[in-house]
C-alpha positions as CSV (number, residue, x, y, z in Angstrom):
1,X,94.0,167.1,-19.1
2,X,90.1,166.2,-19.5
3,X,89.2,169.6,-19.3
4,X,91.6,170.6,-21.9
5,X,90.3,167.7,-23.8
6,X,86.7,168.8,-23.5
7,X,87.3,172.2,-24.6
8,X,88.9,170.9,-27.8
9,X,86.5,167.9,-28.3
10,X,83.4,170.0,-28.4
11,X,85.1,172.7,-30.7
12,X,81.8,172.6,-32.9
13,X,80.0,175.9,-32.5
14,X,82.8,177.6,-34.2
15,X,83.9,175.0,-36.7
16,X,80.4,174.1,-37.6
17,X,79.9,177.6,-38.8
18,X,83.2,177.4,-41.0
19,X,82.8,173.8,-42.4
20,X,85.0,173.3,-45.4
21,X,83.4,173.0,-48.7
22,X,83.1,169.6,-50.5
23,X,86.1,168.8,-52.8
24,X,85.7,169.4,-56.5
25,X,85.8,165.8,-57.5
26,X,83.1,163.3,-56.6
27,X,83.1,159.6,-56.6
28,X,79.8,159.4,-58.4
29,X,78.8,160.1,-62.0
30,X,77.0,163.7,-62.7
31,X,74.2,164.0,-65.1
32,X,72.6,167.1,-66.4
33,X,69.6,165.2,-67.8
34,X,66.4,167.0,-66.7
35,X,64.2,164.8,-64.6
36,X,61.1,163.4,-66.4
37,X,59.1,163.0,-63.4
38,X,58.3,164.9,-60.0
39,X,58.7,163.6,-56.5
40,X,55.7,161.7,-55.2
41,X,57.7,159.1,-52.9
42,X,55.1,156.4,-53.9
43,X,57.8,153.9,-54.4
44,X,60.6,155.0,-52.1
45,X,61.1,153.9,-48.6
46,X,62.0,157.0,-46.5
47,X,63.9,156.7,-43.1
48,X,64.2,159.8,-41.0
49,X,62.6,163.3,-40.9
50,X,61.3,164.6,-44.3
51,X,59.0,167.7,-45.0
52,X,56.8,167.0,-47.7
53,X,54.3,169.7,-47.0
54,X,55.4,171.4,-50.5
55,X,53.9,169.3,-53.2
56,X,56.7,167.8,-55.6
57,X,59.5,167.8,-53.1
58,X,60.8,166.2,-49.8
59,X,63.3,168.4,-47.8
60,X,65.3,167.1,-45.2
61,X,68.3,168.0,-43.0
62,X,69.0,165.4,-40.1
63,X,72.0,163.2,-40.7
64,X,71.4,159.6,-41.4
65,X,68.2,160.6,-43.3
66,X,67.9,157.9,-46.2
67,X,65.8,156.8,-49.0
68,X,65.7,153.3,-50.4
69,X,64.1,151.9,-53.6
70,X,64.0,148.8,-55.9
71,X,64.1,148.7,-59.8
72,X,65.0,146.7,-62.9
73,X,67.3,148.0,-65.4
74,X,70.9,149.3,-65.5
75,X,70.8,152.9,-64.5
76,X,69.2,155.0,-61.9
77,X,69.3,158.9,-61.5
78,X,67.6,161.2,-59.2
79,X,67.0,165.0,-59.1
80,X,68.1,166.9,-56.0
81,X,68.4,170.1,-54.7
82,X,70.7,171.8,-51.7
83,X,71.5,175.2,-50.6
84,X,75.0,174.0,-50.1
85,X,77.4,171.2,-50.6
86,X,76.4,168.0,-48.7
87,X,78.0,164.6,-48.7
88,X,75.8,161.2,-49.3
89,X,76.4,157.7,-49.4
90,X,75.0,155.7,-52.2
91,X,74.7,152.0,-51.4
92,X,74.1,149.9,-55.0
93,X,73.0,146.4,-53.8
94,X,75.2,146.9,-50.8
95,X,78.3,148.3,-52.5
96,X,79.1,151.8,-51.1
97,X,80.5,155.1,-52.8
98,X,80.3,158.7,-51.8
99,X,78.0,161.3,-53.6
100,X,78.6,164.9,-53.4
101,X,75.4,167.0,-53.7
102,X,76.5,170.5,-55.0
103,X,74.5,173.8,-54.2
104,X,71.6,174.1,-56.8
105,X,69.4,171.7,-58.4
106,X,70.7,169.0,-60.8
107,X,69.9,165.3,-61.7
108,X,72.5,162.8,-60.3
109,X,73.3,159.4,-61.5
110,X,73.2,157.0,-58.7
111,X,74.1,154.0,-60.5
112,X,75.1,153.0,-64.3
113,X,76.5,150.2,-66.1
114,X,74.8,147.7,-63.9
115,X,73.7,144.0,-65.0
116,X,70.2,143.9,-66.3
117,X,68.1,142.9,-63.6
118,X,66.8,143.9,-60.0
119,X,68.7,146.4,-57.8
120,X,68.4,148.0,-54.6
121,X,69.7,151.4,-54.0
122,X,69.9,153.3,-50.7
123,X,70.7,157.2,-50.7
124,X,72.1,158.3,-47.1
125,X,72.9,161.7,-46.1
126,X,76.3,161.8,-44.2
127,X,76.5,165.5,-43.4
128,X,74.8,166.9,-40.5
129,X,72.2,169.5,-40.4
130,X,73.6,173.1,-39.7
131,X,71.6,175.2,-42.2
132,X,71.9,173.0,-45.1
133,X,68.8,171.6,-46.6
134,X,68.6,169.1,-49.3
135,X,65.4,168.0,-51.2
136,X,64.4,165.5,-53.4
137,X,62.6,166.8,-56.5
138,X,62.0,163.6,-58.4
139,X,61.0,160.0,-57.9
140,X,63.9,157.7,-59.1
141,X,64.4,157.8,-62.9
142,X,65.5,154.3,-64.3
143,X,66.0,152.9,-67.5
144,X,63.9,150.0,-66.6
145,X,60.9,150.0,-64.0
146,X,60.5,151.1,-60.5
147,X,59.4,148.1,-58.2
148,X,57.3,148.6,-55.0
149,X,59.4,150.1,-52.2
150,X,61.5,147.9,-50.0
151,X,59.9,146.4,-46.9
152,X,60.1,148.6,-43.8
153,X,62.5,147.3,-40.9
154,X,60.6,145.6,-38.1
155,X,62.9,147.3,-35.6
156,X,63.2,150.9,-34.9
157,X,65.5,153.3,-32.8
158,X,65.6,156.8,-32.2
159,X,69.0,158.5,-31.1
160,X,69.2,162.1,-29.7
161,X,72.5,163.4,-29.5
162,X,75.7,165.8,-30.3
163,X,78.7,165.8,-32.3
164,X,79.6,162.1,-31.1
165,X,76.2,160.9,-32.6
166,X,76.3,162.9,-35.8
167,X,79.9,161.6,-36.5
168,X,82.0,164.6,-36.2
169,X,85.5,163.7,-37.5
170,X,85.0,160.1,-37.1
171,X,87.1,159.5,-40.2
172,X,89.9,161.8,-39.0
173,X,93.6,160.7,-38.8
174,X,94.1,162.2,-35.1
175,X,93.0,164.8,-33.0
176,X,94.8,167.7,-34.8
177,X,92.2,168.0,-37.8
178,X,89.2,170.4,-37.5
179,X,85.6,169.9,-38.9
180,X,85.4,168.7,-42.6
181,X,82.7,167.0,-44.3
182,X,85.2,164.4,-45.6
183,X,85.9,163.2,-42.1
184,X,82.5,163.4,-40.7
185,X,80.1,160.5,-41.1
186,X,77.0,159.7,-39.2
187,X,77.0,156.2,-40.6
188,X,80.1,155.4,-38.7
189,X,78.8,156.2,-35.2
190,X,78.1,153.8,-32.5
191,X,74.4,154.2,-33.0
192,X,74.4,153.7,-36.9
193,X,76.7,150.5,-36.6
194,X,74.4,149.2,-33.8
195,X,71.3,149.7,-35.9
196,X,72.7,148.2,-38.9
197,X,73.8,145.1,-37.1
198,X,70.4,144.9,-35.5
199,X,68.7,145.3,-38.9
200,X,66.9,148.4,-37.6
201,X,66.0,151.7,-38.8
202,X,67.5,154.6,-37.1
203,X,66.4,158.4,-36.8
204,X,69.4,160.2,-35.8
205,X,68.4,163.6,-34.3
206,X,72.1,164.8,-33.7
207,X,73.5,168.3,-34.0
208,X,77.2,169.1,-33.2
209,X,77.8,171.4,-30.2
210,X,74.5,171.3,-28.8
211,X,73.4,170.4,-25.2
212,X,70.1,169.7,-23.5
213,X,70.8,172.8,-21.3
214,X,73.7,174.9,-23.0
215,X,75.7,174.4,-26.0
216,X,79.3,174.5,-26.6
217,X,80.9,178.0,-25.8
218,X,77.8,179.4,-23.8
219,X,78.0,180.0,-20.1
220,X,74.2,180.3,-20.0
221,X,71.8,179.3,-22.8
222,X,71.9,181.2,-26.3
223,X,71.2,179.1,-29.1
224,X,68.3,176.5,-29.4
225,X,69.0,173.4,-27.1
226,X,68.0,170.0,-28.1
227,X,64.7,170.5,-26.2
228,X,63.9,172.9,-29.1
229,X,65.5,171.2,-32.2
230,X,64.2,167.7,-31.1
231,X,60.8,168.9,-31.9
232,X,61.8,169.8,-35.7
233,X,61.5,168.1,-39.1
234,X,64.2,170.7,-40.4
235,X,66.6,171.1,-37.6
236,X,67.3,175.0,-38.3
237,X,63.6,175.9,-39.2
238,X,61.9,177.5,-36.3
239,X,58.5,176.9,-38.0
240,X,59.1,173.4,-38.7
241,X,57.5,170.7,-36.5
242,X,57.6,167.0,-36.5
243,X,54.8,164.6,-36.0
244,X,55.9,162.0,-33.6
245,X,53.2,159.7,-34.6
246,X,54.7,159.0,-38.0
247,X,57.7,157.1,-36.3
248,X,57.3,155.1,-33.3
249,X,60.7,153.6,-32.0
250,X,61.1,150.5,-30.0
251,X,63.8,152.4,-27.9
252,X,65.2,156.0,-27.5
253,X,68.9,156.7,-26.9
254,X,69.9,159.9,-25.5
255,X,73.5,161.1,-25.7
256,X,73.6,164.5,-24.5
257,X,76.0,166.3,-21.9
258,X,79.4,166.6,-23.3
259,X,78.7,170.4,-24.6
260,X,76.8,171.1,-21.3
261,X,80.0,170.2,-19.4
262,X,82.3,172.2,-21.8
263,X,83.5,174.5,-18.8
264,X,83.7,171.3,-16.5
265,X,80.7,172.2,-14.3
266,X,77.0,172.4,-14.8
267,X,74.2,173.7,-12.7
268,X,71.1,172.1,-11.7
269,X,69.6,173.3,-15.0
270,X,71.3,170.3,-16.8
271,X,69.6,167.6,-14.6
272,X,66.0,169.8,-15.0
273,X,66.4,170.0,-18.9
274,X,67.5,166.2,-19.2
275,X,64.3,165.4,-17.0
276,X,62.2,167.6,-19.5
277,X,63.7,165.7,-22.4
278,X,63.0,162.6,-21.1
279,X,59.2,163.7,-20.5
280,X,58.8,164.7,-23.9
281,X,60.1,161.5,-25.5
282,X,57.9,159.5,-23.0
283,X,54.8,161.6,-24.2
284,X,55.6,160.9,-27.7
285,X,56.4,157.3,-27.3
286,X,54.8,155.9,-24.3
287,X,56.1,152.8,-22.6
288,X,59.1,152.7,-24.7
289,X,62.5,152.2,-23.0
290,X,64.7,155.2,-22.8
291,X,68.4,154.7,-22.5
292,X,71.0,157.7,-21.1
293,X,74.2,157.3,-22.4
294,X,77.3,158.7,-20.6
295,X,79.5,160.6,-22.7
296,X,82.5,158.8,-24.2
297,X,84.4,162.3,-24.3
298,X,84.2,163.1,-20.4
299,X,86.6,161.9,-17.9
300,X,87.5,162.5,-14.2
301,X,85.1,164.6,-12.0
302,X,83.0,165.6,-15.1
303,X,82.3,161.8,-16.0
304,X,81.4,160.8,-12.4
305,X,79.2,164.1,-12.3
306,X,77.1,163.1,-15.2
307,X,76.8,159.5,-14.1
308,X,75.6,160.9,-10.7
309,X,72.9,163.2,-12.5
310,X,71.9,160.9,-15.1
311,X,71.6,158.1,-12.6
312,X,69.2,160.1,-10.4
313,X,67.0,160.1,-13.5
314,X,66.6,156.3,-13.9
315,X,63.2,154.7,-13.5
316,X,61.4,151.7,-14.4
317,X,61.5,153.1,-17.8
318,X,64.7,155.0,-17.9
319,X,68.1,153.2,-17.9
320,X,71.7,154.5,-17.6
321,X,74.2,153.1,-20.0
322,X,77.8,153.3,-20.1
323,X,79.1,152.2,-23.5
324,X,82.8,153.3,-22.4
325,X,85.1,156.2,-22.9
326,X,87.7,157.1,-25.3
327,X,90.7,155.1,-24.6
328,X,94.3,156.0,-25.4
329,X,94.9,152.7,-27.4
330,X,91.9,153.6,-29.7
331,X,93.2,156.8,-31.2
332,X,91.2,159.9,-31.7
333,X,89.2,161.6,-34.4
334,X,89.1,165.2,-35.4
335,X,89.2,167.5,-32.3
336,X,89.5,164.7,-29.8
337,X,86.1,163.1,-31.0
338,X,85.7,159.4,-31.1
339,X,87.2,157.5,-34.1
340,X,86.1,154.8,-36.1
341,X,87.6,152.2,-33.3
342,X,85.8,153.9,-30.3
343,X,82.6,154.1,-32.2
344,X,82.9,150.2,-33.2
345,X,83.6,149.2,-29.7
346,X,80.5,151.3,-28.3
347,X,78.3,150.1,-31.0
348,X,79.1,146.5,-29.9
349,X,78.3,147.4,-26.4
350,X,75.0,148.9,-27.6
351,X,73.9,146.0,-29.3
352,X,74.5,143.8,-26.4
353,X,72.2,146.1,-24.3
354,X,69.5,146.1,-26.9
355,X,69.5,142.3,-27.6
356,X,69.2,141.6,-24.1
357,X,66.5,144.1,-23.2
358,X,64.3,144.1,-26.3
359,X,64.8,140.4,-26.9
360,X,66.3,141.2,-30.2
């Protein structure tokens, strides 16, 4: 049963390549107004990996990447570009709505008709990377005045994972739906929920179907593993490199293995590559705790095998964490992935671990 479940649960490499387009309607207002200012980022708080090497734009791909700004006035817009449809979440003074960024360049209304006064807006990418690159082409355009950027969070987390961490199918009704941007939401994952409760910033380096050794559907590695993509600013750009010094987390969470085990067995390469990834993050973030998370989608012999392998990598700075597995009472998300209930339960357990270990 679990072998069958795993085969379906990681149906990512195929579905990711054939993701459905965003619906024609959008919860946000759309404006064709030309932006009057180029991107500088001076009054923005940026959370995640952004490529600002090209003057006048900031490109990004990783799910959960976000910007936050403050302003006085009643309306805020921004010029964005994308090479495909991408789902975003706009939080206006804490009130959430979806925004669909379409292919091409356009100016989008993030908020309008607000009470005149001070407001805070956060724009978060919900859709994962694939080959979809979005870009900020302007600073916020407001009808009042931009204020200094919100203060940075004092707590920081980094999570490295696969479809579970990317939020694949988390909003799906059951296991019978396939990949769709409308049911995939990184902000409803265990890691994002935990970070939100703790008041921490989160960098999510997550790619559906990926493994630390091999990805879904591969008997031996073919596509870039997380050892490769972890190092990138733009997830699918082989020339892109991230400078780890720009974001120093208080803890690193690693949730990889579901796809390495897609056939139900692994070689010693899984352990060796996980050891390499741990060494990489310990080099980038010296003396920061690393949490190895057991996959909630594995069961039976596969789950026990992963526990043994990850347990063999535990040291004074590396801890094994079991946030629980999918329970029948929880229900399921698309393609047998964790749904909102499972992610909420996992997030609460993660919060308890981090509060205890980090004195948060």
